C-alpha positions, 0 to 999 in steps of 0.5 A, a space after each residue: 878400303 884395303 889393308 895393303 899399302 905400298 911404301 918407298 922403304 925396304 922390307 926391313 924398314 917396314 918391319 921395324 916401323 910396324 913393330 915400333 907402332 905395334 902393327 902386325 904384318 899379315 904379308 910383305 913383299 918387295 915391289 919390282 918397281 921399287 919399295 915394299 907392299 905390306 898388308 896389315 892385320 886390321 884397318 886400325 893398324 893400316 891407318 896407323 901405318 899410313 900416318 907413320 909412313 906419311 910421304 913415303 906412301 907410294 901412290 898410283 900403280 906399282 909393279 909386283 913380282 909374281 910369287 909363283 910361276 904356274 908355267 908347266 
């Protein structure tokens, strides 16, 4: 199972809720399709946050924004 989850919330909301639950964020990004992708440090934190976000979890494919442009 992945440590990454996609949620229908802003980055600020995700960071705040993760802090409230003591879940350390490894990486976070705003999704091009709306919402936020967050990677937690371990599976225990991931499962905790899956439960905390509940219905805000995004299911299915999401569109991510490329982090870098490799075109020269």
